[in-house]
Gaussian input, Z-matrix of N, CA and C with variables (Angstrom, degrees):
# hf/3-21g

backbone

0 1
 N
 C     1     B1
 C     2     B2     1     A1
 N     3     B3     2     A2     1     D1
 C     4     B4     3     A3     2     D2
 C     5     B5     4     A4     3     D3
 N     6     B6     5     A5     4     D4
 C     7     B7     6     A6     5     D5
 C     8     B8     7     A7     6     D6
 N     9     B9     8     A8     7     D7
 C    10    B10     9     A9     8     D8
 C    11    B11    10    A10     9     D9
 N    12    B12    11    A11    10    D10
 C    13    B13    12    A12    11    D11
 C    14    B14    13    A13    12    D12
 N    15    B15    14    A14    13    D13
 C    16    B16    15    A15    14    D14
 C    17    B17    16    A16    15    D15
 N    18    B18    17    A17    16    D16
 C    19    B19    18    A18    17    D17
 C    20    B20    19    A19    18    D18
 N    21    B21    20    A20    19    D19
 C    22    B22    21    A21    20    D20
 C    23    B23    22    A22    21    D21
 N    24    B24    23    A23    22    D22
 C    25    B25    24    A24    23    D23
 C    26    B26    25    A25    24    D24
 N    27    B27    26    A26    25    D25
 C    28    B28    27    A27    26    D26
 C    29    B29    28    A28    27    D27
 N    30    B30    29    A29    28    D28
 C    31    B31    30    A30    29    D29
 C    32    B32    31    A31    30    D30
 N    33    B33    32    A32    31    D31
 C    34    B34    33    A33    32    D32
 C    35    B35    34    A34    33    D33
 N    36    B36    35    A35    34    D34
 C    37    B37    36    A36    35    D35
 C    38    B38    37    A37    36    D36
 N    39    B39    38    A38    37    D37
 C    40    B40    39    A39    38    D38
 C    41    B41    40    A40    39    D39
 N    42    B42    41    A41    40    D40
 C    43    B43    42    A42    41    D41
 C    44    B44    43    A43    42    D42
 N    45    B45    44    A44    43    D43
 C    46    B46    45    A45    44    D44
 C    47    B47    46    A46    45    D45
 N    48    B48    47    A47    46    D46
 C    49    B49    48    A48    47    D47
 C    50    B50    49    A49    48    D48
 N    51    B51    50    A50    49    D49
 C    52    B52    51    A51    50    D50
 C    53    B53    52    A52    51    D51
 N    54    B54    53    A53    52    D52
 C    55    B55    54    A54    53    D53
 C    56    B56    55    A55    54    D54
 N    57    B57    56    A56    55    D55
 C    58    B58    57    A57    56    D56
 C    59    B59    58    A58    57    D57
 N    60    B60    59    A59    58    D58
 C    61    B61    60    A60    59    D59
 C    62    B62    61    A61    60    D60
 N    63    B63    62    A62    61    D61
 C    64    B64    63    A63    62    D62
 C    65    B65    64    A64    63    D63
 N    66    B66    65    A65    64    D64
 C    67    B67    66    A66    65    D65
 C    68    B68    67    A67    66    D66
 N    69    B69    68    A68    67    D67
 C    70    B70    69    A69    68    D68
 C    71    B71    70    A70    69    D69
 N    72    B72    71    A71    70    D70
 C    73    B73    72    A72    71    D71
 C    74    B74    73    A73    72    D72
 N    75    B75    74    A74    73    D73
 C    76    B76    75    A75    74    D74
 C    77    B77    76    A76    75    D75
 N    78    B78    77    A77    76    D76
 C    79    B79    78    A78    77    D77
 C    80    B80    79    A79    78    D78
 N    81    B81    80    A80    79    D79
 C    82    B82    81    A81    80    D80
 C    83    B83    82    A82    81    D81
 N    84    B84    83    A83    82    D82
 C    85    B85    84    A84    83    D83
 C    86    B86    85    A85    84    D84
 N    87    B87    86    A86    85    D85
 C    88    B88    87    A87    86    D86
 C    89    B89    88    A88    87    D87
 N    90    B90    89    A89    88    D88
 C    91    B91    90    A90    89    D89
 C    92    B92    91    A91    90    D90
 N    93    B93    92    A92    91    D91
 C    94    B94    93    A93    92    D92
 C    95    B95    94    A94    93    D93
 N    96    B96    95    A95    94    D94
 C    97    B97    96    A96    95    D95
 C    98    B98    97    A97    96    D96
 N    99    B99    98    A98    97    D97
 C   100   B100    99    A99    98    D98
 C   101   B101   100   A100    99    D99
 N   102   B102   101   A101   100   D100
 C   103   B103   102   A102   101   D101
 C   104   B104   103   A103   102   D102
 N   105   B105   104   A104   103   D103
 C   106   B106   105   A105   104   D104
 C   107   B107   106   A106   105   D105
 N   108   B108   107   A107   106   D106
 C   109   B109   108   A108   107   D107
 C   110   B110   109   A109   108   D108
 N   111   B111   110   A110   109   D109
 C   112   B112   111   A111   110   D110
 C   113   B113   112   A112   111   D111
 N   114   B114   113   A113   112   D112
 C   115   B115   114   A114   113   D113
 C   116   B116   115   A115   114   D114
 N   117   B117   116   A116   115   D115
 C   118   B118   117   A117   116   D116
 C   119   B119   118   A118   117   D117
 N   120   B120   119   A119   118   D118
 C   121   B121   120   A120   119   D119
 C   122   B122   121   A121   120   D120
 N   123   B123   122   A122   121   D121
 C   124   B124   123   A123   122   D122
 C   125   B125   124   A124   123   D123
 N   126   B126   125   A125   124   D124
 C   127   B127   126   A126   125   D125
 C   128   B128   127   A127   126   D126
 N   129   B129   128   A128   127   D127
 C   130   B130   129   A129   128   D128
 C   131   B131   130   A130   129   D129
 N   132   B132   131   A131   130   D130
 C   133   B133   132   A132   131   D131
 C   134   B134   133   A133   132   D132
 N   135   B135   134   A134   133   D133
 C   136   B136   135   A135   134   D134
 C   137   B137   136   A136   135   D135
 N   138   B138   137   A137   136   D136
 C   139   B139   138   A138   137   D137
 C   140   B140   139   A139   138   D138
 N   141   B141   140   A140   139   D139
 C   142   B142   141   A141   140   D140
 C   143   B143   142   A142   141   D141
 N   144   B144   143   A143   142   D142
 C   145   B145   144   A144   143   D143
 C   146   B146   145   A145   144   D144
 N   147   B147   146   A146   145   D145
 C   148   B148   147   A147   146   D146
 C   149   B149   148   A148   147   D147
 N   150   B150   149   A149   148   D148
 C   151   B151   150   A150   149   D149
 C   152   B152   151   A151   150   D150
 N   153   B153   152   A152   151   D151
 C   154   B154   153   A153   152   D152
 C   155   B155   154   A154   153   D153
 N   156   B156   155   A155   154   D154
 C   157   B157   156   A156   155   D155
 C   158   B158   157   A157   156   D156
 N   159   B159   158   A158   157   D157
 C   160   B160   159   A159   158   D158
 C   161   B161   160   A160   159   D159
 N   162   B162   161   A161   160   D160
 C   163   B163   162   A162   161   D161
 C   164   B164   163   A163   162   D162
 N   165   B165   164   A164   163   D163
 C   166   B166   165   A165   164   D164
 C   167   B167   166   A166   165   D165
 N   168   B168   167   A167   166   D166
 C   169   B169   168   A168   167   D167
 C   170   B170   169   A169   168   D168
 N   171   B171   170   A170   169   D169
 C   172   B172   171   A171   170   D170
 C   173   B173   172   A172   171   D171
 N   174   B174   173   A173   172   D172
 C   175   B175   174   A174   173   D173
 C   176   B176   175   A175   174   D174
 N   177   B177   176   A176   175   D175
 C   178   B178   177   A177   176   D176
 C   179   B179   178   A178   177   D177
 N   180   B180   179   A179   178   D178
 C   181   B181   180   A180   179   D179
 C   182   B182   181   A181   180   D180
 N   183   B183   182   A182   181   D181
 C   184   B184   183   A183   182   D182
 C   185   B185   184   A184   183   D183
 N   186   B186   185   A185   184   D184
 C   187   B187   186   A186   185   D185
 C   188   B188   187   A187   186   D186
 N   189   B189   188   A188   187   D187
 C   190   B190   189   A189   188   D188
 C   191   B191   190   A190   189   D189
 N   192   B192   191   A191   190   D190
 C   193   B193   192   A192   191   D191
 C   194   B194   193   A193   192   D192
 N   195   B195   194   A194   193   D193
 C   196   B196   195   A195   194   D194
 C   197   B197   196   A196   195   D195
 N   198   B198   197   A197   196   D196
 C   199   B199   198   A198   197   D197
 C   200   B200   199   A199   198   D198

   B1=1.4401
   B2=1.5698
   B3=1.2538
   B4=1.4646
   B5=1.5640
   B6=1.2781
   B7=1.5203
   B8=1.5003
   B9=1.2923
   B10=1.4485
   B11=1.4904
   B12=1.3139
   B13=1.4064
   B14=1.4517
   B15=1.3174
   B16=1.4508
   B17=1.5475
   B18=1.3514
   B19=1.4269
   B20=1.4874
   B21=1.3673
   B22=1.4213
   B23=1.5330
   B24=1.2970
   B25=1.4384
   B26=1.6050
   B27=1.3237
   B28=1.4767
   B29=1.5743
   B30=1.2968
   B31=1.4695
   B32=1.5620
   B33=1.4141
   B34=1.4384
   B35=1.5044
   B36=1.2844
   B37=1.4293
   B38=1.5307
   B39=1.3300
   B40=1.4536
   B41=1.4533
   B42=1.3463
   B43=1.4975
   B44=1.5595
   B45=1.2583
   B46=1.4745
   B47=1.5335
   B48=1.3436
   B49=1.5527
   B50=1.5213
   B51=1.3868
   B52=1.4607
   B53=1.5629
   B54=1.3648
   B55=1.4302
   B56=1.5630
   B57=1.2887
   B58=1.4304
   B59=1.5592
   B60=1.3758
   B61=1.4453
   B62=1.5732
   B63=1.3274
   B64=1.4834
   B65=1.5439
   B66=1.3174
   B67=1.4839
   B68=1.5447
   B69=1.3391
   B70=1.4648
   B71=1.5806
   B72=1.3160
   B73=1.3403
   B74=1.6316
   B75=1.3626
   B76=1.4379
   B77=1.5649
   B78=1.2291
   B79=1.4902
   B80=1.6354
   B81=1.2031
   B82=1.4550
   B83=1.5113
   B84=1.3605
   B85=1.4480
   B86=1.5220
   B87=1.4115
   B88=1.4475
   B89=1.4901
   B90=1.2579
   B91=1.4760
   B92=1.5344
   B93=1.3095
   B94=1.4864
   B95=1.4659
   B96=1.3330
   B97=1.4728
   B98=1.5195
   B99=1.2698
   B100=1.4273
   B101=1.5333
   B102=1.3389
   B103=1.4956
   B104=1.5585
   B105=1.3468
   B106=1.4844
   B107=1.6362
   B108=1.2336
   B109=1.5343
   B110=1.4955
   B111=1.3285
   B112=1.5307
   B113=1.5578
   B114=1.2671
   B115=1.5103
   B116=1.4926
   B117=1.3417
   B118=1.4582
   B119=1.6137
   B120=1.2986
   B121=1.4620
   B122=1.5496
   B123=1.3258
   B124=1.5556
   B125=1.5432
   B126=1.3296
   B127=1.4645
   B128=1.5063
   B129=1.2983
   B130=1.4891
   B131=1.5211
   B132=1.2947
   B133=1.5111
   B134=1.5492
   B135=1.3174
   B136=1.4520
   B137=1.4899
   B138=1.3231
   B139=1.4784
   B140=1.4813
   B141=1.3127
   B142=1.4827
   B143=1.4499
   B144=1.3382
   B145=1.5424
   B146=1.4805
   B147=1.3509
   B148=1.4243
   B149=1.5457
   B150=1.3338
   B151=1.4552
   B152=1.4946
   B153=1.4003
   B154=1.4601
   B155=1.4240
   B156=1.3988
   B157=1.4394
   B158=1.5462
   B159=1.3475
   B160=1.4554
   B161=1.5449
   B162=1.3020
   B163=1.4451
   B164=1.5359
   B165=1.3527
   B166=1.4803
   B167=1.5000
   B168=1.3062
   B169=1.4860
   B170=1.5793
   B171=1.3520
   B172=1.5024
   B173=1.4846
   B174=1.3339
   B175=1.4809
   B176=1.4942
   B177=1.4212
   B178=1.4024
   B179=1.5672
   B180=1.3616
   B181=1.4837
   B182=1.5381
   B183=1.3011
   B184=1.4393
   B185=1.5744
   B186=1.3152
   B187=1.4801
   B188=1.4893
   B189=1.3284
   B190=1.5081
   B191=1.4894
   B192=1.3414
   B193=1.3514
   B194=1.5528
   B195=1.3941
   B196=1.3532
   B197=1.5597
   B198=1.3160
   B199=1.4448
   B200=1.4756
   A1=108.99
   A2=119.37
   A3=121.77
   A4=108.83
   A5=112.69
   A6=117.78
   A7=105.46
   A8=115.44
   A9=121.10
   A10=117.39
   A11=116.76
   A12=121.50
   A13=116.58
   A14=115.71
   A15=124.41
   A16=113.79
   A17=119.29
   A18=119.58
   A19=114.42
   A20=118.28
   A21=125.00
   A22=108.13
   A23=115.24
   A24=122.29
   A25=109.61
   A26=111.79
   A27=117.35
   A28=106.68
   A29=113.11
   A30=121.07
   A31=108.55
   A32=115.75
   A33=117.24
   A34=106.31
   A35=115.37
   A36=122.53
   A37=105.35
   A38=119.44
   A39=125.29
   A40=111.95
   A41=117.10
   A42=123.13
   A43=109.48
   A44=117.07
   A45=122.71
   A46=108.95
   A47=115.92
   A48=120.85
   A49=110.89
   A50=114.52
   A51=115.83
   A52=102.49
   A53=113.76
   A54=124.61
   A55=108.61
   A56=115.09
   A57=117.36
   A58=109.63
   A59=115.75
   A60=119.99
   A61=104.80
   A62=115.72
   A63=123.44
   A64=111.32
   A65=115.88
   A66=122.54
   A67=113.15
   A68=116.49
   A69=119.39
   A70=109.55
   A71=121.20
   A72=122.63
   A73=112.64
   A74=114.63
   A75=118.01
   A76=112.50
   A77=116.19
   A78=126.38
   A79=105.96
   A80=115.86
   A81=122.77
   A82=112.14
   A83=117.56
   A84=118.83
   A85=115.54
   A86=115.27
   A87=120.01
   A88=112.21
   A89=121.03
   A90=120.46
   A91=116.76
   A92=114.24
   A93=122.26
   A94=105.57
   A95=116.44
   A96=118.71
   A97=108.75
   A98=115.07
   A99=127.50
   A100=112.62
   A101=114.27
   A102=122.36
   A103=108.32
   A104=112.57
   A105=116.29
   A106=109.61
   A107=115.32
   A108=117.01
   A109=110.40
   A110=114.51
   A111=119.71
   A112=108.00
   A113=116.17
   A114=122.43
   A115=108.65
   A116=119.16
   A117=124.72
   A118=105.59
   A119=116.12
   A120=120.17
   A121=110.98
   A122=113.26
   A123=118.79
   A124=111.44
   A125=116.69
   A126=118.91
   A127=110.28
   A128=121.89
   A129=123.69
   A130=109.66
   A131=118.18
   A132=118.48
   A133=110.49
   A134=117.80
   A135=119.35
   A136=110.28
   A137=117.17
   A138=122.82
   A139=110.72
   A140=118.46
   A141=123.34
   A142=110.40
   A143=116.39
   A144=118.81
   A145=113.53
   A146=117.40
   A147=119.28
   A148=114.92
   A149=113.67
   A150=118.96
   A151=112.87
   A152=118.18
   A153=120.56
   A154=116.34
   A155=114.67
   A156=120.18
   A157=110.17
   A158=118.31
   A159=122.62
   A160=108.99
   A161=115.12
   A162=118.35
   A163=112.23
   A164=118.82
   A165=120.14
   A166=111.97
   A167=117.39
   A168=122.20
   A169=106.60
   A170=117.64
   A171=120.06
   A172=105.16
   A173=124.01
   A174=123.99
   A175=109.90
   A176=118.00
   A177=119.70
   A178=110.48
   A179=117.93
   A180=117.16
   A181=108.88
   A182=117.86
   A183=121.33
   A184=111.62
   A185=115.64
   A186=118.16
   A187=115.82
   A188=116.10
   A189=121.42
   A190=114.22
   A191=118.95
   A192=124.61
   A193=110.64
   A194=117.02
   A195=118.50
   A196=110.79
   A197=119.47
   A198=120.31
   A199=104.77
   D1=134.51
   D2=-177.34
   D3=-90.78
   D4=154.50
   D5=173.86
   D6=-99.60
   D7=97.73
   D8=-176.91
   D9=-75.15
   D10=-10.87
   D11=-177.42
   D12=69.08
   D13=22.13
   D14=-177.93
   D15=-68.51
   D16=-7.28
   D17=-177.22
   D18=91.64
   D19=-6.85
   D20=-173.88
   D21=-73.95
   D22=-178.91
   D23=177.14
   D24=-109.45
   D25=151.55
   D26=-179.77
   D27=-125.76
   D28=151.49
   D29=-174.17
   D30=-134.86
   D31=148.65
   D32=171.61
   D33=-100.87
   D34=125.02
   D35=-177.53
   D36=-91.57
   D37=120.06
   D38=178.99
   D39=-80.95
   D40=-14.22
   D41=178.87
   D42=-84.45
   D43=-41.98
   D44=-169.92
   D45=-107.93
   D46=-7.84
   D47=178.66
   D48=54.85
   D49=52.67
   D50=-175.82
   D51=-154.40
   D52=161.29
   D53=170.71
   D54=-75.45
   D55=133.61
   D56=174.81
   D57=-128.17
   D58=157.11
   D59=-177.19
   D60=-107.69
   D61=173.82
   D62=174.64
   D63=-52.85
   D64=-30.57
   D65=-177.52
   D66=-70.63
   D67=-27.95
   D68=-170.74
   D69=-135.29
   D70=19.02
   D71=-174.48
   D72=-70.03
   D73=140.19
   D74=175.35
   D75=-78.32
   D76=179.37
   D77=-177.15
   D78=-54.79
   D79=145.61
   D80=-177.98
   D81=-51.95
   D82=-36.56
   D83=-178.98
   D84=-63.17
   D85=-14.58
   D86=-176.92
   D87=-106.16
   D88=1.46
   D89=-176.21
   D90=-127.09
   D91=156.32
   D92=172.11
   D93=-111.17
   D94=142.92
   D95=177.04
   D96=128.87
   D97=-179.31
   D98=29.29
   D99=-91.95
   D100=155.44
   D101=175.86
   D102=-120.31
   D103=154.22
   D104=-175.60
   D105=-76.39
   D106=-21.72
   D107=-176.63
   D108=-136.89
   D109=158.80
   D110=178.13
   D111=-64.44
   D112=-37.67
   D113=-179.57
   D114=-59.59
   D115=-45.62
   D116=-176.34
   D117=-64.98
   D118=-45.19
   D119=-179.71
   D120=-62.60
   D121=-40.51
   D122=179.26
   D123=-62.94
   D124=-27.16
   D125=-178.78
   D126=-100.53
   D127=17.86
   D128=-175.25
   D129=-60.64
   D130=-46.68
   D131=-173.14
   D132=-66.99
   D133=-32.29
   D134=177.09
   D135=-69.31
   D136=-36.45
   D137=175.39
   D138=-63.00
   D139=-42.84
   D140=177.82
   D141=-61.79
   D142=-47.05
   D143=177.16
   D144=-58.46
   D145=-45.37
   D146=178.44
   D147=-61.66
   D148=-42.71
   D149=177.81
   D150=-63.97
   D151=-41.05
   D152=175.11
   D153=-62.01
   D154=-39.69
   D155=177.07
   D156=-62.95
   D157=-42.72
   D158=-179.66
   D159=-62.68
   D160=-45.75
   D161=-178.02
   D162=-68.82
   D163=-33.26
   D164=173.66
   D165=-66.91
   D166=-37.26
   D167=-179.68
   D168=-68.40
   D169=-40.81
   D170=-177.44
   D171=-70.95
   D172=-38.87
   D173=-179.74
   D174=-63.32
   D175=-40.73
   D176=-179.20
   D177=-70.90
   D178=-36.51
   D179=177.09
   D180=-64.64
   D181=-46.29
   D182=179.67
   D183=-57.58
   D184=-36.26
   D185=176.41
   D186=-79.70
   D187=-6.19
   D188=-179.09
   D189=82.72
   D190=20.89
   D191=178.14
   D192=-95.90
   D193=152.17
   D194=177.48
   D195=-92.26
   D196=139.81
   D197=-179.27
   D198=-131.74

């Protein structure tokens, strides 16, 4: 899928494992987004992993645990 720069939104579909646009987006329960570009949507799962790792580290720090 190309990023045409049309100003639309892009979503990562966890059901189909692909970038989707507003024209063909699955139900909200199956998507992450919206994202400003197809590239951002394609990297959504990596961003989720990074945020989860950061939050887990912060939770451990707050609880006084070493990570």
